[in-house]
KEKE-3310 file (N, C-alpha, C; in steps of 0.2 Angstrom, whole numbers, plus 5000, padded with zeros to 4 digits):
npx = (5646:5638:5630:5622:5603:5596:5593:5597:5591:5588:5603:5609:5601:5606:5621:5620:5615:5624:5636:5631:5631:5645:5650:5656:5660:5651:5650:5642:5644:5637:5644:5650:5656:5658:5667:5672:5662:5658:5668:5673:5685:5686:5681:5685:5680:5675:5667:5659:5651:5646:5630:5612:5609:5622:5620:5609:5611:5620:5614:5601:5611:5615:5603:5599:5609:5605:5594:5598:5603:5589:5585:5594:5592:5576:5577:5585:5578:5569:5574:5579:5568:5564:5572:5581:5594:5609:5625:5637:5636:5638:5634:5635:5637:5648:5657:5669:5682:5679:5689:5700:5696:5693:5705:5709:5701:5706:5718:5718:5709:5716:5710:5695:5680:5672:5658:5646:5633:5628:5623:5633:5644:5645:5651:5646:5632:5612:5612:5626:5631:5640:5656:5666:5681:5687:5679:5682:5695:5704:5702:5710:5706:5694:5680:5664:5651:5635:5618:5605:5595:5592:5591:5604:5610:5614:5627:5631:5633:5647:5657:5673:5682:5697:5711:5724:5729:5745:5741:5728:5728:5727:5717:5705:5707:5702:5690:5684:5684:5679:5666:5662:5655:5647:5641:5651:5653:5649:5663:5667:5679:5680:5692:5696:5703:5706:5718:5721:5733:5750:5757:5751:5739:5746:5750:5737:5732:5740:5737:5725:5729:5733:5724:5715:5724:5724:5712:5706:5694:5683:5678:5682:5678:5681:5681:5685:5682:5683:5679:5680:5676:5679:5671:5659:5659:5661:5650:5640:5642:5639:5625:5620:5623:5617:5625:5627:5636:5650:5668:5681:5699:5707:5715:5730:5736:5728:5716:5703:5708:5700:5687:5684:5683:5674:5662:5661:5657:5645:5639:5638:5632:5620:5618:5620:5615:5618:5629:5644:5662:5678:5694:5713:5724:5741:5749:5761:5769)
npy = (5488:5474:5458:5452:5450:5452:5469:5477:5488:5498:5497:5505:5517:5523:5524:5532:5545:5546:5550:5560:5570:5571:5575:5563:5551:5535:5521:5508:5490:5475:5460:5442:5428:5415:5404:5401:5398:5389:5379:5365:5363:5375:5375:5367:5356:5337:5336:5324:5326:5338:5340:5340:5353:5362:5363:5369:5383:5386:5387:5397:5409:5411:5411:5425:5433:5433:5441:5452:5464:5468:5472:5481:5492:5494:5499:5511:5518:5520:5529:5539:5544:5553:5560:5574:5578:5573:5563:5558:5543:5524:5508:5489:5472:5459:5447:5440:5438:5444:5451:5452:5460:5472:5476:5480:5491:5499:5503:5512:5522:5526:5530:5529:5522:5508:5501:5490:5480:5473:5461:5457:5457:5446:5436:5424:5412:5411:5401:5396:5389:5393:5399:5414:5424:5435:5451:5463:5459:5456:5467:5484:5496:5509:5501:5502:5498:5494:5493:5480:5481:5494:5513:5526:5543:5554:5559:5564:5563:5554:5542:5535:5521:5518:5510:5515:5516:5521:5525:5528:5541:5549:5540:5545:5558:5556:5552:5565:5570:5565:5566:5578:5587:5598:5604:5603:5588:5579:5571:5560:5550:5533:5524:5510:5506:5492:5494:5508:5514:5525:5528:5524:5533:5545:5539:5540:5555:5561:5556:5559:5574:5573:5571:5580:5590:5586:5587:5599:5606:5603:5598:5587:5575:5563:5546:5535:5519:5508:5494:5476:5468:5472:5470:5470:5485:5492:5492:5493:5506:5511:5509:5517:5531:5544:5538:5541:5535:5519:5519:5512:5507:5493:5482:5470:5462:5460:5465:5472:5467:5453:5460:5466:5457:5449:5439:5445:5457:5458:5454:5464:5475:5472:5472:5487:5491:5501:5510:5504:5509:5504:5505:5500:5493:5497:5486:5488:5490)
npz = (5534:5529:5533:5531:5532:5544:5552:5542:5536:5550:5550:5540:5538:5550:5546:5536:5542:5551:5542:5535:5546:5548:5537:5528:5515:5510:5508:5505:5508:5506:5510:5506:5509:5501:5500:5511:5520:5514:5517:5526:5532:5538:5549:5556:5557:5551:5533:5535:5546:5548:5540:5544:5548:5547:5530:5530:5537:5526:5516:5519:5521:5506:5500:5507:5500:5488:5488:5492:5486:5480:5492:5498:5489:5491:5504:5503:5495:5504:5515:5505:5501:5513:5518:5512:5510:5508:5509:5496:5491:5489:5485:5483:5482:5487:5484:5493:5505:5517:5528:5519:5510:5517:5522:5510:5505:5515:5513:5503:5511:5524:5535:5536:5546:5551:5551:5557:5561:5577:5576:5566:5574:5582:5575:5568:5560:5564:5577:5576:5566:5557:5558:5559:5556:5567:5566:5577:5581:5569:5561:5557:5556:5567:5574:5574:5583:5583:5592:5588:5574:5578:5576:5576:5579:5587:5596:5610:5621:5627:5632:5637:5643:5650:5652:5655:5644:5634:5619:5620:5623:5610:5604:5614:5605:5596:5594:5601:5589:5581:5584:5587:5578:5577:5589:5606:5611:5629:5637:5646:5658:5659:5672:5680:5695:5707:5719:5726:5727:5731:5719:5708:5707:5707:5693:5688:5691:5681:5667:5666:5665:5655:5643:5646:5642:5630:5622:5621:5617:5625:5643:5652:5661:5675:5682:5694:5696:5709:5714:5714:5702:5689:5676:5680:5688:5676:5669:5678:5680:5666:5665:5676:5670:5657:5643:5626:5619:5619:5621:5618:5619:5612:5617:5614:5625:5644:5651:5642:5629:5631:5633:5623:5613:5601:5606:5617:5615:5609:5619:5628:5621:5620:5634:5637:5626:5619:5606:5603:5601:5595:5596:5590:5598:5590:5579:5577:5590)
capx = (5648:5631:5632:5615:5598:5593:5595:5597:5588:5593:5611:5608:5598:5612:5625:5617:5613:5630:5638:5630:5634:5651:5651:5660:5657:5647:5650:5640:5643:5633:5647:5651:5663:5656:5672:5671:5655:5656:5673:5670:5690:5686:5675:5687:5674:5675:5662:5652:5647:5641:5624:5606:5611:5624:5617:5601:5616:5622:5606:5600:5614:5614:5596:5598:5613:5601:5587:5602:5604:5584:5582:5597:5587:5572:5579:5589:5573:5562:5578:5582:5562:5562:5579:5583:5601:5616:5632:5639:5636:5640:5632:5639:5636:5654:5659:5674:5685:5677:5696:5706:5693:5692:5711:5712:5700:5710:5724:5714:5707:5716:5705:5690:5677:5668:5652:5643:5628:5628:5622:5640:5648:5647:5655:5643:5625:5611:5612:5632:5633:5648:5661:5671:5688:5684:5681:5685:5701:5709:5702:5716:5700:5691:5674:5657:5647:5627:5613:5599:5589:5589:5593:5608:5613:5617:5632:5632:5637:5653:5660:5679:5685:5703:5718:5729:5735:5748:5738:5721:5728:5726:5709:5700:5707:5700:5683:5681:5685:5674:5657:5662:5656:5643:5642:5656:5652:5652:5668:5668:5682:5680:5696:5696:5709:5704:5721:5723:5740:5751:5760:5745:5736:5748:5748:5730:5730:5745:5733:5717:5731:5736:5718:5713:5727:5723:5706:5705:5688:5679:5681:5681:5674:5684:5677:5689:5680:5689:5677:5685:5676:5680:5666:5653:5660:5658:5642:5634:5642:5636:5618:5619:5624:5615:5629:5626:5641:5656:5673:5689:5705:5707:5722:5732:5733:5726:5708:5700:5707:5694:5680:5681:5682:5666:5657:5659:5654:5638:5634:5639:5631:5613:5616:5621:5609:5619:5634:5652:5667:5681:5701:5715:5730:5743:5751:5769:5771)
capy = (5482:5470:5452:5450:5454:5456:5473:5483:5496:5501:5498:5510:5523:5525:5525:5540:5549:5546:5551:5566:5574:5569:5575:5558:5548:5531:5513:5501:5484:5466:5456:5437:5423:5409:5400:5403:5396:5382:5375:5359:5365:5382:5374:5362:5348:5334:5335:5319:5329:5344:5337:5346:5360:5367:5363:5374:5387:5387:5388:5403:5412:5411:5415:5430:5437:5435:5445:5456:5469:5471:5475:5488:5499:5495:5504:5516:5522:5523:5534:5545:5549:5555:5565:5578:5580:5566:5561:5554:5535:5518:5503:5485:5465:5457:5438:5440:5434:5449:5454:5456:5468:5480:5477:5484:5498:5501:5506:5519:5527:5524:5536:5521:5519:5503:5504:5485:5481:5468:5452:5455:5457:5439:5433:5418:5412:5409:5394:5396:5384:5393:5405:5420:5428:5439:5457:5466:5455:5457:5474:5489:5503:5510:5499:5506:5492:5497:5487:5477:5485:5502:5519:5530:5549:5557:5555:5570:5559:5550:5537:5531:5517:5518:5506:5521:5513:5527:5526:5530:5549:5546:5538:5551:5565:5554:5551:5568:5576:5561:5567:5584:5589:5604:5607:5601:5582:5578:5565:5556:5546:5529:5517:5504:5500:5493:5497:5514:5516:5531:5528:5522:5540:5549:5539:5543:5561:5563:5554:5563:5581:5572:5570:5588:5594:5583:5588:5608:5607:5598:5598:5579:5571:5558:5542:5531:5513:5506:5486:5470:5468:5480:5471:5473:5491:5496:5489:5496:5513:5513:5509:5524:5536:5542:5538:5537:5527:5518:5516:5510:5504:5486:5479:5464:5459:5463:5463:5475:5462:5450:5463:5469:5449:5447:5438:5449:5463:5456:5455:5470:5479:5469:5476:5493:5495:5509:5509:5504:5511:5500:5505:5493:5493:5498:5479:5489:5494)
capz = (5531:5531:5530:5535:5530:5550:5556:5535:5536:5555:5549:5532:5540:5554:5544:5532:5546:5552:5536:5533:5550:5546:5529:5524:5509:5513:5504:5508:5507:5506:5510:5509:5508:5502:5499:5519:5521:5512:5517:5532:5536:5542:5553:5562:5560:5544:5529:5538:5554:5545:5544:5541:5552:5540:5526:5532:5535:5519:5512:5521:5516:5499:5499:5510:5499:5481:5489:5497:5481:5480:5499:5499:5488:5494:5508:5501:5492:5509:5516:5501:5501:5518:5519:5506:5509:5509:5507:5491:5492:5484:5485:5481:5483:5483:5484:5495:5512:5520:5531:5516:5507:5523:5521:5504:5505:5521:5509:5500:5515:5532:5540:5537:5550:5549:5554:5558:5568:5582:5571:5561:5579:5585:5570:5566:5559:5570:5580:5577:5563:5552:5562:5554:5558:5571:5565:5581:5582:5564:5556:5558:5557:5571:5572:5578:5583:5583:5592:5582:5575:5582:5572:5580:5574:5590:5600:5612:5628:5627:5638:5635:5646:5649:5654:5655:5639:5631:5614:5621:5622:5602:5603:5613:5603:5587:5596:5600:5583:5577:5586:5589:5573:5576:5594:5608:5616:5633:5639:5654:5654:5667:5673:5685:5698:5716:5724:5723:5730:5730:5713:5705:5710:5702:5686:5685:5689:5676:5663:5666:5663:5646:5642:5645:5636:5621:5620:5624:5616:5631:5647:5652:5669:5676:5686:5698:5700:5714:5715:5712:5699:5680:5673:5683:5690:5671:5666:5684:5676:5660:5668:5679:5665:5651:5638:5620:5615:5623:5616:5621:5616:5611:5618:5613:5629:5645:5651:5638:5622:5631:5635:5617:5611:5597:5608:5625:5614:5608:5625:5632:5619:5622:5639:5637:5622:5614:5601:5605:5595:5597:5592:5591:5598:5585:5579:5579:5595)
cpx = (5640:5634:5625:5608:5593:5596:5596:5597:5591:5600:5612:5606:5604:5617:5625:5618:5619:5635:5637:5631:5640:5655:5655:5658:5654:5647:5646:5639:5641:5640:5649:5655:5660:5662:5672:5667:5652:5662:5673:5680:5691:5683:5678:5684:5675:5668:5656:5648:5644:5632:5617:5609:5614:5624:5611:5605:5616:5617:5603:5604:5615:5608:5596:5602:5609:5597:5591:5602:5596:5582:5586:5595:5582:5573:5584:5583:5569:5569:5577:5574:5559:5567:5581:5590:5605:5620:5632:5641:5636:5636:5634:5637:5645:5655:5667:5678:5684:5686:5698:5701:5692:5699:5713:5708:5704:5716:5722:5711:5709:5713:5697:5686:5671:5664:5647:5637:5630:5628:5631:5644:5650:5650:5653:5635:5622:5611:5622:5634:5639:5649:5665:5676:5684:5686:5685:5693:5706:5709:5709:5712:5698:5683:5667:5652:5639:5623:5609:5595:5586:5595:5597:5609:5614:5621:5634:5635:5641:5655:5666:5681:5695:5707:5724:5734:5740:5745:5731:5721:5724:5719:5705:5702:5703:5693:5680:5678:5679:5667:5660:5660:5652:5642:5647:5654:5653:5656:5667:5674:5684:5687:5693:5703:5709:5709:5723:5727:5743:5752:5753:5741:5739:5749:5742:5728:5737:5742:5727:5721:5733:5728:5715:5716:5726:5717:5703:5698:5681:5682:5678:5681:5678:5682:5684:5686:5685:5685:5683:5685:5676:5675:5659:5654:5658:5653:5638:5637:5638:5627:5615:5620:5620:5619:5626:5630:5646:5662:5677:5693:5706:5713:5722:5733:5728:5718:5704:5700:5701:5687:5678:5683:5675:5662:5653:5656:5647:5635:5634:5635:5624:5613:5616:5616:5610:5626:5641:5654:5672:5688:5702:5723:5738:5748:5760:5771:5774)
cpy = (5478:5463:5447:5452:5456:5464:5480:5489:5502:5503:5503:5516:5527:5528:5532:5547:5551:5551:5558:5571:5575:5574:5568:5554:5540:5525:5509:5494:5476:5463:5449:5433:5416:5403:5398:5396:5391:5375:5372:5362:5371:5383:5369:5354:5344:5335:5330:5321:5336:5345:5343:5354:5363:5369:5369:5382:5392:5391:5394:5410:5414:5414:5423:5435:5439:5436:5452:5465:5474:5475:5481:5493:5498:5501:5511:5522:5525:5531:5541:5548:5553:5560:5568:5577:5572:5565:5556:5547:5531:5512:5495:5478:5463:5449:5439:5439:5443:5455:5456:5461:5471:5480:5481:5489:5504:5505:5513:5524:5523:5527:5533:5519:5515:5503:5494:5484:5474:5460:5451:5454:5449:5433:5424:5416:5410:5405:5393:5391:5385:5402:5410:5422:5433:5447:5462:5463:5456:5463:5480:5495:5503:5506:5498:5500:5494:5491:5487:5480:5491:5509:5524:5538:5553:5553:5561:5568:5554:5547:5534:5525:5515:5511:5510:5518:5519:5526:5527:5538:5553:5545:5542:5556:5562:5553:5558:5572:5571:5564:5572:5588:5596:5608:5600:5595:5582:5573:5564:5549:5539:5526:5517:5501:5501:5493:5502:5518:5523:5532:5527:5531:5544:5547:5542:5551:5565:5560:5559:5573:5580:5572:5576:5590:5593:5584:5597:5609:5606:5597:5590:5578:5567:5553:5535:5525:5510:5497:5483:5469:5471:5477:5474:5482:5495:5496:5492:5506:5515:5514:5516:5532:5537:5543:5536:5532:5527:5518:5516:5508:5495:5482:5473:5460:5463:5461:5465:5472:5455:5453:5465:5462:5451:5447:5441:5456:5462:5458:5461:5475:5477:5472:5483:5498:5501:5506:5509:5504:5509:5502:5500:5496:5492:5491:5482:5489:5487)
cpz = (5533:5528:5530:5533:5535:5550:5549:5536:5542:5555:5544:5534:5545:5552:5539:5536:5550:5550:5536:5539:5550:5541:5525:5518:5512:5508:5507:5505:5509:5506:5511:5505:5507:5501:5507:5522:5520:5513:5524:5534:5540:5547:5558:5562:5553:5542:5532:5543:5551:5546:5538:5543:5547:5534:5527:5533:5531:5516:5514:5520:5510:5497:5500:5504:5490:5483:5490:5493:5480:5487:5500:5496:5487:5499:5509:5498:5498:5515:5514:5501:5507:5521:5513:5505:5511:5507:5498:5494:5487:5487:5482:5486:5481:5488:5487:5501:5514:5525:5525:5511:5510:5521:5514:5503:5512:5517:5503:5504:5521:5537:5540:5542:5548:5553:5553:5563:5571:5579:5568:5568:5583:5581:5568:5564:5564:5571:5579:5573:5560:5558:5558:5559:5562:5569:5569:5581:5575:5560:5560:5560:5564:5570:5576:5576:5584:5586:5588:5582:5576:5578:5575:5577:5579:5596:5604:5619:5628:5632:5634:5641:5645:5654:5657:5650:5636:5624:5613:5623:5615:5600:5606:5610:5597:5589:5597:5596:5578:5578:5588:5583:5572:5585:5600:5610:5622:5633:5644:5653:5660:5665:5681:5690:5705:5719:5722:5727:5728:5723:5707:5704:5705:5694:5685:5685:5683:5667:5662:5663:5656:5642:5640:5641:5630:5620:5623:5622:5620:5637:5651:5659:5669:5682:5686:5699:5703:5717:5711:5706:5692:5679:5675:5686:5680:5668:5671:5681:5671:5660:5670:5673:5659:5644:5633:5616:5620:5618:5621:5615:5616:5612:5615:5617:5635:5645:5644:5631:5624:5631:5629:5613:5606:5601:5614:5621:5612:5615:5629:5627:5621:5628:5641:5632:5617:5609:5605:5602:5599:5591:5596:5594:5591:5585:5579:5584:5600)
residu = (MET:LEU:ASP:THR:LEU:LYS:GLY:MET:LYS:SER:LEU:ILE:PHE:SER:ALA:PHE:LEU:LEU:SER:ASN:ARG:GLN:LYS:ARG:LYS:LEU:ARG:ILE:VAL:TYR:LEU:GLU:ASP:PHE:ASN:TRP:VAL:SER:SER:ALA:ASN:TYR:LEU:GLY:ILE:THR:PRO:ALA:SER:LEU:GLY:ALA:GLY:MET:GLU:LEU:ALA:GLU:SER:GLN:ILE:ARG:SER:ASP:TYR:GLN:LYS:ALA:ALA:SER:GLU:ILE:ARG:ARG:VAL:LEU:ASP:GLU:TYR:LEU:SER:GLU:HIS:SER:GLU:HIS:VAL:PRO:TYR:SER:TYR:GLU:LEU:ARG:GLU:HIS:ASN:ARG:LEU:GLU:TYR:ILE:GLU:GLU:LEU:LEU:VAL:ASP:ASP:PRO:GLU:MET:LEU:LEU:LEU:VAL:SER:ASN:TYR:SER:SER:VAL:SER:SER:THR:ALA:GLY:GLY:ALA:VAL:HIS:TYR:PRO:ASN:ILE:LEU:ASP:LYS:VAL:ALA:CYS:PRO:VAL:LEU:VAL:VAL:PRO:ASP:ASP:GLN:THR:PHE:ASP:SER:PHE:GLY:ASN:LEU:LEU:TYR:ALA:THR:ALA:LEU:HIS:ARG:GLU:ASP:ILE:ASP:ALA:ILE:GLY:SER:LEU:VAL:GLU:LEU:PHE:GLY:ASP:ALA:VAL:ALA:PRO:LYS:LEU:THR:VAL:PHE:HIS:HIS:HIS:PRO:ASP:ASP:ASP:PHE:GLU:HIS:GLN:MET:LYS:TRP:LEU:GLY:PHE:GLN:ALA:MET:VAL:THR:GLU:ALA:VAL:PRO:GLN:VAL:THR:PRO:GLN:PHE:HIS:LEU:ALA:LYS:GLY:LYS:ASP:LEU:ASP:ALA:GLU:LEU:GLU:ASP:PHE:VAL:ARG:GLY:GLY:ASP:PHE:ASP:LEU:LEU:ALA:ALA:LEU:LYS:GLU:ARG:LYS:GLY:PHE:PHE:ALA:ASP:LEU:PHE:GLY:SER:SER:HIS:THR:HIS:GLU:LEU:ILE:ARG:HIS:PHE:ASN:LYS:PRO:VAL:LEU:VAL:TYR:HIS:GLU:LYS:GLN:ASN:GLU)
# end
């Protein structure tokens, strides 16, 4: 999904390379909701206070949208001239509420993986004049957020951060299946608990056994961090490893609910400088 010209080439190239590896169909959509952009009600401010900054932001968004078709075609031509094999693909421009559009796509393809750039994950225009609903909060499908202006096609060393949620097992299985197309990936499972009492030790050991049983095609490694600051512990561990991707379940409550909020994910990717895959806790649980 695109909603800005920034980083378009790297995102489309990454989407093709990933889709080719997994033999997935690729849909490229430049999606803009001009009703949202134009409405002061969604901004929580009165029209009189919009000022030149808001007008400039809306003007830039409309200008980018008008250029988007030709830019997508140019990037596609460049990619196809360099790569002889590619999966079936389509592209389109849509004026639509992006959350409603994604929900409509999920009806037809519940296994959809949404790929967005880090520009889009922050859910605002440059300067913060327009704020959209948080994609990472609202959509039901996994969301792969890639760093700005970088192309990725290799995901051989995976890091999954867990708070020992029951849905983590399915998410880890999905992760390994998603990126285990040719060669079994390396998998490390990270967990943080500063008070490693006996009850928690048993829970952690049981979780490890469940993960190992769920993904027999890999030999997972496990890391328990015991420092006081989970955020710092995770960042230090990520910096010390040669990981290609960080994945986690975004819980509705708890630490990961905040860690994978849109603005925090944006900063996390800036530090990590690698893609982040966000799964979502099921709403009916």
